[in-house]
VOTOR-908129 format. One record per residue: x, z, y of N, C-alpha, C, O in turn. Coordinates in steps of 0.001 Angstrom, whole numbers, plus 500000, padded with zeros to 6 digits. Each point is the difference from the previous one (the first is absolute). Layout:
! VOTOR-908129
   neast     nup  nnorth  caeast    caup  canorth   ceast     cup  cnorth   oeast     oup  onorth
       X       Z       Y       X       Z        Y       X       Z       Y       X       Z       Y
...
END
This chain:
! VOTOR-908129
   neast     nup  nnorth  caeast    caup  canorth   ceast     cup  cnorth   oeast     oup  onorth
  607733  829954  549531  499790  498884   499071  501311  499636  499291  500036  499877  498776
  501061  499948  502018  501276  499624   499399  500499  501076  499059  500481  499704  498906
  499405  501558  501524  500460  501099   499159  499227  500049  498697  500590  500217  498941
  498121  499590  501114  499168  500039   498798  500369  498861  499065  500085  500178  498784
  500134  498641  501803  500358  498851   499162  501363  500216  499351  500195  499671  498830
  500749  500884  501934  501333  500246   499456  499950  501004  498861  500658  499829  498974
  498546  501227  501220  499874  501014   498969  499368  499420  498735  500436  500287  498885
  498529  498891  501307  499349  499375   498856  500965  499074  499282  500044  499962  498771
  500741  499278  502020  500976  499109   499395  501049  500765  499229  500428  499565  498931
  499995  501577  501603  500993  500826   499317  499453  500524  498689  500704  500025  498990
  498016  500401  501025  499382  500503   498767  499916  498903  498948  500252  500239  498819
  499388  498540  501624  499920  498882   499064  501367  499704  499403  500124  499728  498806
  500923  500329  502058  501347  499749   499533  500436  501058  498994  500630  499689  498990
  499021  501590  501304  500331  501085   499082  499323  499780  498646  500601  500230  498951
  498139  499321  501088  499267  499760   498757  500651  498868  499210  500133  500086  498779
  500278  498838  501932  500667  498888   499337  501276  500483  499316  500299  499607  498873
  500454  501257  501829  501260  500500   499455  499762  500840  498751  500765  499926  499038
  498169  500873  500983  499675  500823   498840  499697  499150  498779  500295  500397  498872
  499113  498424  501352  499621  499135   498883  501157  499157  499482  499903  499416  498921
  501183  500515  501829  501168  499246   499558  500770  500803  498967  500275  501184  500199
  500068  498176  498710  500680  500690   498907  501503  499846  500193  500565  498943  499717
  500075  502111  500762  501451  500016   500199  500630  500528  498716  500139  501209  499815
  500236  497883  499311  500358  500357   498639  501258  500853  499895  500128  500794  499068
  500798  499056  501865  501285  500700   499920  500100  501166  500969  501070  500588  500157
  497839  499744  500484  500012  500985   501083  500521  501364  499565  500737  500642  500748
  498893  499810  498060  500370  501345   499575  501370  500130  499372  500360  501088  499552
  500421  497839  500399  501285  500042   499302  501175  500363  500905  501089  500295  499508
  498707  499686  501788  501080  500362   500912  501223  499109  499884  501114  500441  500283
  498696  498311  499306  501121  499071   499884  500705  500040  498661  500900  499194  499760
  498717  501726  499353  500639  500087   498685  499481  498891  499086  498842  499594  500096
  502027  499925  499021  499587  498980   499044  499240  500657  498847  500476  500984  499436
  498355  498489  500208  499248  500559   498874  500652  499627  498666  500745  499022  499930
  498982  501748  499011  500567  499648   498691  499484  498656  499525  498876  499603  500307
  501975  499696  498930  499657  498651   499541  500344  499854  498528  500926  500652  499516
  498343  498503  499760  500320  499764   498583  501307  499221  499853  500464  499363  500946
  500117  500697  497869  501298  499387   499772  499968  498493  500162  500960  499407  500492
  497926  499957  499091  499947  498537   500130  500152  499566  501449  500628  498981  500287
  498792  501797  500629  500108  499676   501420  501454  500099  500457  500516  499092  500652
  500142  502023  499000  501396  500176   500412  500877  498888  499432  500879  499483  500689
  498882  500154  498060  500790  498936   499374  499783  498660  500705  500947  499245  500215
  497812  500470  500139  499691  498710   500613  500534  499908  501429  500497  498949  500406
  499407  502124  500348  500539  499979   501366  501506  499765  499975  500549  499338  500882
  500104  501201  498117  501444  499817   499879  500365  498553  499699  501142  499598  500222
  497907  499606  499276  500270  498597   499658  499819  499047  501178  500330  498820  499889
  499158  501666  501226  499727  499119   501137  501266  499294  500463  501033  500641  500193
  498895  498060  499985  501159  499235   500447  500199  500174  501498  499144  500522  500713
  502004  499025  499728  500238  499946   501443  499087  498953  500612  499723  498977  499373
  499806  501264  501841  499169  499007   500669  500850  498811  500423  501129  500157  500464
  498314  498667  499369  500639  498774   500466  499171  499427  501146  498868  500428  500228
  501691  498615  500485  499344  499505   501217  500130  498493  500120  501052  499424  499720
  497856  499949  500702  500029  498594   500365  499278  499850  501340  499261  500893  500416
  500953  497990  500247  499294  499739   501258  498844  499043  499730  500173  498969  499351
  498652  501382  501153  498816  499153   499871  499360  499855  501372  499587  500992  500602
  500329  497795  499890  499389  499710   501299  500555  500908  501097  499257  500494  500848
  502061  499719  499122  500673  500721   501070  500038  501501  499864  500530  500671  500886
  498936  499888  498050  499999  501453   499817  500680  500367  498688  499836  499292  499007
  500936  501817  500967  500615  500446   498748  498953  500626  499083  499264  500898  500409
  500674  498625  498357  499064  500511   499000  500825  500616  498869  500831  499327  499390
  498935  501944  500339  500758  500722   498982  499169  500138  498728  498773  500095  500040
  501931  499913  498835  499291  500066   498724  500838  500726  498953  501219  500115  500128
  498103  500373  498836  500609  500682   498867  499835  499135  498760  499062  499207  499914
  501846  500940  499124  499871  499263   498740  500270  500922  498814  500751  500970  500102
  498620  498702  498778  500219  500676   498727  500019  498930  498903  499459  498910  500184
  501164  501402  498677  499998  499082   498868  501019  498888  500157  500411  499670  501112
  499986  499765  497782  501038  498970   499994  499457  498639  500431  498853  499656  499712
  501976  499587  500975  499647  498611   500284  499924  499233  498697  500719  500304  499048
  498406  498697  500909  499789  499248   498776  498755  500444  499260  499633  499400  498990
  499706  501651  501502  498724  500424   499439  498872  499469  500874  500243  499649  501154
  498524  500281  498329  498867  499577   500831  499891  500855  501257  500339  501183  499983
  499190  498221  501101  499958  500673   501289  498706  500759  500256  498925  499584  499568
  501194  501533  501140  498858  500817   500410  500274  500481  501418  500993  500688  500235
  498139  498961  500718  500179  500449   501380  498872  500952  500370  498829  499720  499741
  501535  501417  500871  499076  501080   500314  499865  500127  501509  501002  500055  500713
  497754  499992  499780  499746  500002   501444  499211  501252  500365  498916  500238  499466
  501631  500556  501444  499398  501276   500385  498850  499824  500979  499747  498897  500483
  499557  502198  499806  498857  499979   500903  500387  500159  501466  501182  500049  500341
  497811  500031  500517  500212  500118   501434  500659  501307  500393  499654  501059  499475
  501302  498869  501452  500767  501143   500490  500746  500727  498886  500378  501161  500157
  499832  498157  498719  500755  500566   498887  501379  499346  499966  500486  499526  501027
  500145  500445  497805  501344  499442   499902  500327  499731  498542  499251  500402  499109
  501862  498919  500642  500339  499532   498654  500237  501135  499026  499780  499833  498800
  500664  501323  501683  500324  501091   499074  498760  500673  499404  500131  500890  499160
  498681  498702  501260  498812  500427   499271  500096  499557  498532  499437  500641  499112
  501285  498254  500647  500099  499455   498652  501194  500540  499223  500097  499770  498795
  500815  500944  501865  501236  500433   499347  499772  500885  498772  500728  499846  499019
  498293  501080  500984  499802  500803   498784  499413  499197  498835  500143  500401  498845
  499206  498482  501442  499272  499253   498969  500737  498768  499486  499877  499649  498827
  500882  499697  502037  500641  498737   499614  500860  500111  498740  499982  499078  499184
  500777  502023  500619  500821  500066   498781  499200  499956  498695  500562  499675  498954
  498147  500642  501083  499168  499864   498808  499949  498549  499515  499749  499748  498821
  500490  499297  502086  499891  498582   499670  501357  499306  499886  500067  498814  499676
  501011  501922  500589  501317  499367   500127  500549  499480  498690  500939  499204  500004
  498494  501228  498856  500470  499469   498724  499425  498625  499698  500471  499309  499096
  498498  500288  501669  499340  498713   499774  500138  499030  501164  499950  498785  499807
  500223  501748  501406  499928  499182   501207  501226  500181  500886  500696  501013  499936
  499541  497993  500878  500846  500114   501189  499031  500295  501139  499106  499197  500269
  501054  501940  500404  498992  500505   500920  500569  500089  501416  501164  500353  500188
  498013  499326  500796  500354  500197   501407  498820  500622  500728  498845  499660  499743
  501461  501254  501168  498996  500571   500899  500582  499948  501405  501106  500490  500229
  498164  498923  500712  500543  499855   501349  499206  500809  501022  498807  500258  499836
  501897  500130  501221  499360  500632   501147  499401  498877  500852  500747  499195  500556
  497946  500737  499557  499361  498984   500837  500529  500138  501433  500219  501113  500478
  499984  497760  500199  500472  500039   501387  499154  500931  500859  498771  499938  499972
  501899  500930  500797  499296  500980   500826  499758  501318  499306  499458  500928  500600
  500936  499169  498137  499801  501223   499232  501276  500358  499242  500868  499156  499777
  499223  502108  499837  501150  500450   499224  501310  499716  500691  500162  500306  501181
  500787  499104  498087  501336  499743   500550  500182  498560  500468  501114  499605  500346
  497821  499606  499671  500106  498635   500520  499874  499984  501516  499562  500975  500611
  500828  497906  499986  499973  499888   501451  498596  499858  500564  499063  499641  499288
  500806  500645  501994  498731  499858   500717  499971  498639  500675  501041  499403  500276
  497741  500113  499987  499810  498703   500635  499212  500146  501291  499321  501004  500219
  500778  497979  500637  499177  499973   501212  498530  499863  499640  499139  500580  500662
  500568  498654  498291  498634  499856   499515  500059  499764  498497  501032  499599  499461
  497854  500654  499876  499949  499938   498542  498901  499039  499562  499010  499800  500704
  501183  499616  498129  498971  499130   499443  500061  500082  498490  501044  500301  499423
  497828  499428  499944  499968  499973   498539  500930  498922  499472  500652  500187  498972
  499414  498689  501725  500849  498897   499554  501478  500424  499936  500727  499618  499083
  499700  501176  501905  501389  500466   500004  500255  500942  498837  501064  499956  499382
  497959  500901  500314  500160  500928   498880  500036  499256  498674  500707  500408  499078
  498539  498508  500820  500067  499161   498808  501386  499365  499890  500556  499916  498905
  500002  499639  502219  501373  499480   499997  500971  501044  499477  500900  499692  499219
  498906  501564  501225  500866  501089   499549  499916  500167  498491  501024  500159  499334
  497762  499806  500120  499802  500171   498556  500776  498935  499223  500750  500329  499081
  499077  498416  501277  500657  498925   499252  501515  500002  500227  500764  499696  499084
  499670  500645  502134  501438  500029   500283  500689  501098  499196  501089  499787  499466
  498290  501376  500444  500570  501093   499206  500011  499621  498523  500988  500243  499308
  497926  499167  500204  499943  499592   498597  501135  499036  499658  500611  500112  498937
  499670  498942  501961  501095  499051   499777  501345  500718  500029  500828  499813  499108
  499389  501016  501927  501298  500659   500176  500296  500981  498874  501157  500178  499619
  497799  500463  499845  500190  501013   498967  500128  499420  498599  500243  500743  499049
  499600  497956  500805  500144  499363   498702  498761  500061  499135  500093  499956  498774
  498742  500144  501857  498768  500100   499223  499540  498660  499449  499081  499945  499183
  501558  498968  501263  499659  498667   499503  501011  499485  498979  499969  498823  499640
  500925  502042  499892  501051  499542   499097  499446  499453  498689  500576  499078  499423
  498307  501483  500099  499442  499612   498705  498707  499216  500169  499853  498913  499441
  499229  501622  501312  498704  499369   500226  499457  500528  501317  500707  500711  500714
  498081  498965  499614  499397  500522   501228  499685  501483  499838  499628  500430  498909
  500513  500361  502157  499763  501441   499887  498513  500358  500088  499173  499222  500476
  500527  501984  499046  498702  500628   500221  500104  500850  501254  501016  500663  500214
  497944  499329  500623  499969  500822   501209  498930  501078  499855  498891  499734  499536
  501461  501495  500872  499070  501127   499983  499965  500591  501406  501044  500360  500544
  497772  499744  500046  499886  500530   501359  498958  501094  500089  498882  499837  499512
  501476  501282  501110  499080  501125   500163  499405  500005  501404  500731  499885  500983
  497950  500248  499117  499296  500170   501273  500320  498840  500945  499693  498853  499674
  500915  501412  501490  500390  498926   500914  500946  499019  499307  499957  498796  500254
  500895  501733  498872  500896  499126   499245  499245  499030  499118  500493  498912  499705
  498304  501477  499867  499150  499076   499247  499592  498810  500845  499892  498883  499493
  499876  501349  501808  499682  498889   500899  501197  499057  500151  499835  498782  500072
  501383  501801  499976  501195  499154   500085  500114  499135  498746  500313  498813  500083
  499432  501789  498760  500038  499235   498746  498914  498929  499996  500246  498873  499569
  498560  501464  500904  498936  498992   500077  500377  498879  500975  499659  498838  499781
  501041  501519  501287  500489  498974   500916  500965  499052  499306  499982  498794  500246
  500868  501759  498878  500925  499164   499235  499242  499113  499016  500362  498842  499793
  498577  501712  499598  499179  499221   499074  499324  498846  500730  499944  498882  499488
  499539  501396  501720  499303  498974   500766  500960  498912  500470  499667  498815  499976
  501516  501593  500448  500946  499043   500574  500767  499225  498936  500196  498792  500133
  500241  501897  498806  500842  499337   498998  499872  500708  498657  500999  500410  499408
  497779  499730  500120  499769  500711   498748  500705  499395  498806  500282  500692  499021
  500006  498013  501056  500696  499345   498892  501424  500517  499831  500635  499743  498977
  499873  500985  502022  501341  500588   499903  499989  501366  499323  501055  500606  499813
  497758  499886  499816  499871  501287   499319  499444  499795  498599  499149  499138  499785
  501330  501652  499265  499452  499956   498650  498655  500722  499941  499137  499655  499193
  500692  501349  501666  498755  500746   500076  500050  500967  501161  501075  500279  500531
  497768  500238  499873  499911  500919   501136  499056  501146  499652  498868  499774  499572
  501609  501467  500614  499201  501189   499727  499708  500693  501331  500920  500374  500728
  497804  499791  499579  499568  500633   501245  499574  501422  499666  499114  500206  499171
  501516  500779  501474  499775  501410   499674  499245  500696  501128  500573  500307  501046
  498149  499934  498733  499131  500775   500884  499990  499499  501455  499943  500798  500935
  500112  497905  499242  499826  499428   501332  498509  499904  500308  499235  499538  499154
  500330  500886  502036  498575  499900   500344  499556  498544  500064  500501  499228  500819
  498571  500403  498328  499488  498622   499963  498486  500052  499908  499446  500568  499059
  499898  498847  501906  498545  499895   500002  499615  498535  500107  500839  499175  500361
  497911  500477  499335  499581  498601   500134  500305  499461  501393  499851  500726  500983
  500577  498003  499125  500429  499448   501288  498835  499675  500915  498861  499834  499563
  501456  500080  501711  499042  499500   500976  499760  498519  499695  500958  499264  499764
  497790  500289  500235  499740  498598   499634  500679  498997  500924  500267  498870  499591
  500018  501528  501655  500649  499077   500944  501497  500244  500110  500780  499050  500077
  499631  502223  499930  501397  500335   500275  500842  500231  498762  501226  500029  500106
  498177  500136  498732  500770  500293   498809  500341  501477  499914  499274  500848  500521
  501842  499456  498814  500444  501388   499836  500795  500420  501237  501120  499533  500206
  498313  501331  500602  500661  500435   501225  500254  501498  499892  499077  500800  500155
  502184  499588  499575  500309  501393   499702  500484  500793  501211  499857  501222  500020
  500697  498134  500961  500393  500693   501230  500094  498989  501129  500233  498812  499774
  499583  501674  501440  500031  499138   501181  501068  500488  500972  500471  501135  499920
  499892  497982  500995  501046  500319   500966  499631  501209  500841  498841  500182  500374
  502161  500647  499920  499813  501112   500919  500033  499460  501428  500890  499214  500326
  498173  501179  500534  500029  499514   501389  501332  500298  500675  500553  501086  499833
  499961  497959  500927  501284  500178   500684  499958  501138  501001  501037  500582  500321
  497754  499750  500185  499877  501063   500994  500082  501389  499369  500180  500993  500704
  499689  499077  497967  500051  501297   499333  501448  500455  499891  500832  499282  499444
  499486  501917  501087  501398  500446   499996  500509  500295  498589  499239  500415  499126
  502052  499364  500670  500630  500328   498729  500394  501467  500028  500692  500460  500908
  498861  500250  498098  500324  501416   499912  501258  500170  499153  499963  499724  498800
  501154  500723  501789  501243  500100   499228  499905  501068  498913  499230  500954  500116
  501555  498874  498839  500057  501016   498957  500617  501280  500550  500994  499967  500727
  498411  501141  498919  500507  501287   500471  501346  500308  499364  500236  499677  498836
  500648  500953  501937  501292  500443   499483  499940  501516  499809  499713  500741  500941
  500559  499710  497843  499944  501430   499666  501406  500591  500028  500976  499316  499691
  499117  501938  500676  501310  500641   500100  500681  500135  498650  501215  499831  499898
  498015  500470  499067  500586  500206   498680  499321  499114  498959  498863  499565  500180
  501849  500180  498740  499436  499230   498906  498804  500731  499399  499000  499375  499649
  501101  501945  500233  498906  500791   499426  498725  499866  500816  498907  499916  499439
  501226  500064  501877  498830  499847   500877  499342  498642  499787  498774  499899  499949
  502042  499062  499929  499451  498664   499770  499314  499921  498639  498902  499454  499894
  501728  501081  499071  499409  499964   498663  498660  500721  499961  499081  499578  499299
  500812  501510  501458  498755  500769   500017  498846  499213  500602  498839  500343  499779
  501463  498610  500976  498960  499195   500633  499578  498812  499139  499027  499321  500326
  501683  500422  498594  499717  498810   499188  498617  500085  499364  499572  501053  499527
  499744  497804  500477  498728  499887   499286  499801  498546  499609  500626  499095  500551
  498483  500704  498481  499676  498650   499576  498924  499403  500904  499161  500714  500549
  500883  497968  499591  498938  499232   500640  499510  498967  499001  500779  499133  499604
  497961  500919  499970  498995  500986   500372  500312  501388  499442  500753  500163  499040
  498631  500831  501607  500194  501398   499667  499648  500263  498535  498930  499601  499539
  501961  501066  499730  499695  500323   498605  500904  501128  499513  501081  500203  500553
  498493  500533  498421  500874  501000   499376  500960  499327  499025  499861  498814  499701
  501103  501943  499810  500919  499509   498977  500717  501200  499395  500557  500826  500723
  499430  499267  497958  500633  501132   499324  501495  499812  499797  500724  500982  499834
  499751  497788  500174  501409  499729   499711  500842  500097  501269  500415  498991  500571
  499827  502255  499855  500693  500199   501270  501436  499502  499964  500559  499680  501050
  500050  500245  497783  501366  499481   499917  500049  498546  500444  500980  499575  500611
  497968  499649  499089  499936  498615   500451  499696  499921  501492  500603  499207  500722
  498461  501616  499732  499647  500009   501423  501215  500371  500832  500286  499357  501010
  500432  501682  498566  501193  500434   500723  501038  498883  500058  500617  499783  501043
  499582  499510  497855  501001  498939   499965  499662  498866  500958  500856  499567  500771
  497899  499945  499190  499664  498872   500869  499965  500415  501468  500269  499187  500884
  499396  502092  499378  499996  500471   501386  501423  500110  500531  500276  499561  501117
  500629  501017  498103  501399  500140   500444  500639  498642  500251  500731  499819  500974
  498989  499235  498149  500621  498682   500139  499283  499133  501034  500411  498868  500253
  498521  501657  500345  499316  499293   501086  500517  500439  501365  499597  499445  501022
  501293  501546  499004  500493  500548   501261  501355  499413  500385  500787  499592  499145
  499463  500375  502161  501314  499601   500511  500348  500886  501195  499120  500618  500599
  502150  499438  499739  500435  500794   501159  499682  499246  501294  500046  498771  500051
  499628  502003  500995  499677  499423   501310  500263  501047  501075  499888  501194  499723
  500463  498388  501515  500219  500965   501085  498713  500752  500333  498910  499428  499968
  501225  501849  500348  498847  500784   500442  499658  499614  501441  500885  500019  500855
  497866  499633  499440  499639  499575   501368  500367  501018  501068  500434  499634  501093
  499390  501652  498586  500275  501033   500998  501483  500363  500082  500428  500677  500934
  500358  498866  498077  501437  500280   499993  500709  498851  499290  500399  500148  498845
  499766  498705  501825  500545  498795   499353  501375  500178  499379  500394  499225  499129
  500341  501796  501313  501321  500228   499414  499893  500598  498592  500992  500061  499274
  497815  500375  500348  499762  500559   498669  499141  499033  499184  499243  499208  500560
  500882  500864  498126  499201  499113   499155  498995  500788  499174  500245  501133  499586
  498618  498226  500192  498968  500570   499159  499631  499021  498912  500826  499195  499571
  497920  500873  499978  499533  499175   498899  498697  499311  500380  499115  500608  500601
  500779  498107  499039  498777  499265   500288  499710  499026  498851  500857  499746  499154
  497916  499716  500836  499613  499060   498955  500595  498628  500286  500147  499616  501160
  500196  499645  497792  500800  498781   500140  499184  498719  500172  500570  498912  499918
  498131  501173  500317  499220  498774   500193  499815  499724  501489  500047  500912  500825
  499744  497830  499500  499785  499559   501374  498551  500311  500401  499079  499432  499413
  500693  501449  501564  498622  500338   500377  499254  498849  500661  498780  500062  500154
  501944  498879  500242  499364  498863   500671  499611  498885  499033  499658  498901  500435
  500389  501365  498257  499754  498931   499024  498629  499357  500132  499846  498824  499670
  499154  501911  500802  498648  499463   500075  499813  498906  501039  499030  499245  499934
  501879  500660  501019  499848  499009   501056  500218  498579  499466  500858  499764  499150
  498352  499309  501366  500131  498584   499628  499951  499783  498492  500605  499061  499482
  498680  501802  499822  499963  499884   498555  498571  499802  499524  499141  500867  500161
  500631  497974  499251  498670  499635   499523  500107  499733  498502  500760  499131  499573
  498476  501617  499629  500084  499884   498554  498748  499314  499482  498920  500589  499968
  501240  498155  499626  498844  499166   499702  500297  499085  498824  501083  499421  499912
  497940  500451  499174  500117  499076   498877  498775  499102  499962  498955  500323  500565
  501191  498542  498756  498881  499074   499867  498938  500553  499045  500272  500888  499192
  498540  498578  500917  498888  500453   499152  500267  499746  498520  499530  500740  499136
  501235  498198  500584  500233  499637   498601  501338  500524  499485  500573  499425  499075
  499929  501664  501515  501298  500548   499629  500125  500206  498487  500993  499592  499398
  498004  501040  499992  500073  500311   498571  499606  498804  499137  500567  499791  498928
  498473  499435  501533  499581  498822   499241  501121  498983  499886  500128  499310  498988
  500692  500601  502070  501038  498971   500049  501400  500557  499736  500994  499330  500279
  499089  501893  499186  501312  500607   499754  500842  499110  499099  499521  499499  498983
  501746  500306  501401  500870  499104   499251  500928  500742  499038  501024  499468  499571
  498601  501772  500098  500687  500735   498938  499023  501033  499457  499039  500343  500689
  501170  500163  498102  499093  501010   499437  499992  501280  500841  501027  500406  500544
  497805  500218  499552  499822  501230   500762  499579  501140  499087  499362  499775  498971
  500997  501455  501408  499522  501206   499337  499839  501080  501067  500648  499947  501045
  498494  501026  498692  499689  501042   500980  500045  501373  499333  499538  500171  498872
  501026  500805  501844  499999  501391   499538  499427  500863  501116  500433  499903  501148
  498600  500937  498519  499379  500892   500984  499963  501430  499480  499951  500240  498793
  500074  500700  502139  499832  501406   499660  498528  500336  499906  499217  499608  500866
  500397  501109  498101  498601  500353   499817  499449  500873  501107  498795  499993  500253
  502086  500775  500427  499577  500871   501090  500322  499410  501373  499836  500672  501018
  500620  498082  499012  500366  499370   501261  498767  499670  500834  498948  499651  499465
  501199  500464  501846  498921  499612   500912  499738  498504  499927  498946  499540  500439
  501995  499690  499014  499870  498545   499940  499555  499505  498627  499940  498796  499747
  499753  502140  499384  499555  499664   498654  498482  500031  499963  499395  501069  500081
  499988  497768  499797  498542  499937   500002  499525  498876  499098  500707  499013  499798
  498101  501141  499664  499447  498961   499127  499766  498709  500783  500077  498906  499440
  499636  501226  501863  499823  498804   500818  501293  499182  500042  499978  498777  499863
  501152  501919  500327  501292  499318   500004  500280  499352  498656  500402  498838  499935
  499385  501918  498986  500315  499471   498673  499100  498817  499637  500458  499017  499419
  498264  501089  500928  499076  498892   499712  500418  498751  500767  499951  498891  499468
  500462  501296  501795  500442  498862   500805  501250  499361  499398  500088  498776  499907
  500875  502048  499686  501231  499464   499427  499729  499283  498680  500577  498945  499734
  498551  501623  499443  499660  499338   498736  499344  498647  500255  500296  499011  499329
  498806  500965  501655  499302  498756   500310  500965  498949  500558  499955  498835  499607
  500916  501590  501313  500913  499062   500656  501073  499469  499054  500442  498860  500140
  499973  501951  498912  501064  499569   499082  499434  499456  498693  500754  499659  499088
  497935  500260  500821  499381  499486   498779  500253  500885  498795  499973  499534  498861
  500275  501746  501392  500251  500934   498912  501357  499847  499349  500268  500624  498973
  500602  498546  501614  501316  499740   499389  501039  501049  500355  501021  500101  499320
  498750  500679  501724  501001  500957   500470  499702  501399  499461  498899  500510  500208
  502053  500120  499106  499793  501369   499535  499799  500953  501178  500669  499876  501026
  498410  501071  498824  499789  501059   500984  500171  501320  499265  499190  500341  499138
  501860  500403  501199  500340  501247   499319  499669  501171  500918  500394  500011  501166
  498883  500973  498306  499661  501199   500773  500758  501183  499414  499923  500251  498797
  500810  500481  502045  500683  501222   499572  499141  501177  500475  499998  500319  501188
  499279  500322  497902  498874  500883   500374  500322  501130  500967  499222  500248  500921
  501903  500447  498900  500242  501214   500781  500835  499759  501249  500471  500954  500618
  499718  497801  499762  500878  499675   501130  499213  499690  501255  498929  499396  499948
  501622  501029  501189  499479  499616   501303  500657  498675  500413  500439  499229  499147
  499625  500517  502156  500541  498726   500479  501482  499841  499660  500436  498915  499614
  500342  502168  500529  501438  499913   499756  500249  500284  498515  500456  501077  499616
  499232  497930  499579  499933  500170   498542  501340  500442  499429  500040  500878  499138
  501054  498535  501324  501308  500313   499425  500451  501421  500316  500901  500519  499340
  498490  500119  501654  500290  501393   500310  499134  500943  499156  500477  501042  499551
  498272  498602  500236  499075  500835   499232  500276  499948  498502  500063  501031  499331
  500100  497758  500158  500134  499778   498555  501181  499066  499730  499796  498871  499555
  501438  501582  500708  501141  499088   499860  500170  499443  498592  500225  498801  499828
  499670  502064  499163  500185  499535   498623  498814  499135  499569  500184  499000  499305
  498614  501374  501098  498831  499184   499689  500070  498633  500657  499624  498994  499398
  500859  500973  501844  500142  498732   500720  501030  499111  499316  499774  498805  499810
  501359  501790  499823  501039  499235   499297  499475  499480  498668  500250  498851  499637
  499021  501998  499634  499453  499581   498703  499024  498847  500162  499977  499073  499190
  499208  500995  501875  499049  498913   500257  500730  498697  500280  499616  498953  499481
  501433  501098  501333  500756  498787   500307  500722  499464  498769  499992  498795  499748
  500633  502099  499486  500727  499540   498807  499043  499355  498996  500318  498977  499393
  498508  501633  500442  499005  499415   499092  499536  498642  500515  499854  499049  499232
  499915  500871  502088  499574  498744   500598  501049  498913  499791  499668  498879  499614
  501601  501453  500641  501068  499005   499881  500192  499533  498556  500521  498908  499769
  499063  501907  499258  500191  499619   498598  499041  498895  499552  500264  499319  499009
  498632  500499  501710  498997  498992   499593  499638  499028  501127  499224  499069  499781
  501317  501131  501399  499625  499235   501190  501262  499783  500814  500894  500843  499931
  499238  498089  500832  499035  498900   500138  500130  498994  498875  501058  499867  499385
  497867  499436  500358  499962  498959   498986  499595  498689  500656  498898  499881  500536
  501979  499150  499421  499679  498667   500518  500479  498995  498956  501203  499839  499790
  497881  499509  499579  500327  499080   498907  500922  498883  500508  499693  499322  500981
  501427  500505  498339  500895  498905   500336  500904  500271  501186  500764  499123  500401
  499165  502104  500185  500827  500330   501157  500789  501252  499687  499461  500955  499440
  501833  499047  500924  500843  501174   499757  500378  500622  501336  500710  501005  500035
END
């Protein structure tokens, strides 16, 4: 019985692995060719700066001169601020821009426990430190999990933002009693699975994949975000040697409850806009109808047809064009600057 179950489990695991799209697997650690705009923009990345928020070091990047309107960019779950590095320079002629590593991810510090409220503190603290309030209130853009952080900022202190753009965050109609409940606490009895340490950078890169699983033709972008997601770590079997591991805290799910009120969109204290990928698993007419109903049709909903969930990886120029077009006519609040 045990042998049969183990064999069946192994077959299921093998099937799961076959269905996972390892985008960099065939490159052997080599960097794929990239267009000139990408190389130029990566060269413009500033040095990371650091502030302390609620006892943890939070690191962030900036682009554009101080004294311009502010734009803060928030990455998704298990990602990092450099997801925005190829794109931010497209906006640097108009905005002062900051992108931060959410606590527990990227190059920011880890915490004993995490909360949406703390991540909202990080967003506003970085915006202040980076000079995004020098002229007026900043616009916030959040992708996936980062969209929830931006929505948390809207719920807590939306009047401190000029506008908020939610990019492909899963949003469905709320529970009539509980509201919008996007994730629940991980049981304390569930063991934390540490991030694997790989002997070589090439081995780690070959294991990279998107969550949710999706293809992507722009391997130069995938390679960049994967490389910048890695850090050195001792090899478990040979601690005197170092290997490569992912830079996010595997225990982030513990004590973490992601919840919003039922009237989150109806009572938003700043203008909202939404961008979704036409091929995203989270792009549905049910979602769009709900958002239109909740916002009274006041919030733009932009669909980028050929993009999956990770829109900025699939259609970087299209995504930038959508944002630039949006910023040229939105947000509009009569009598408010």
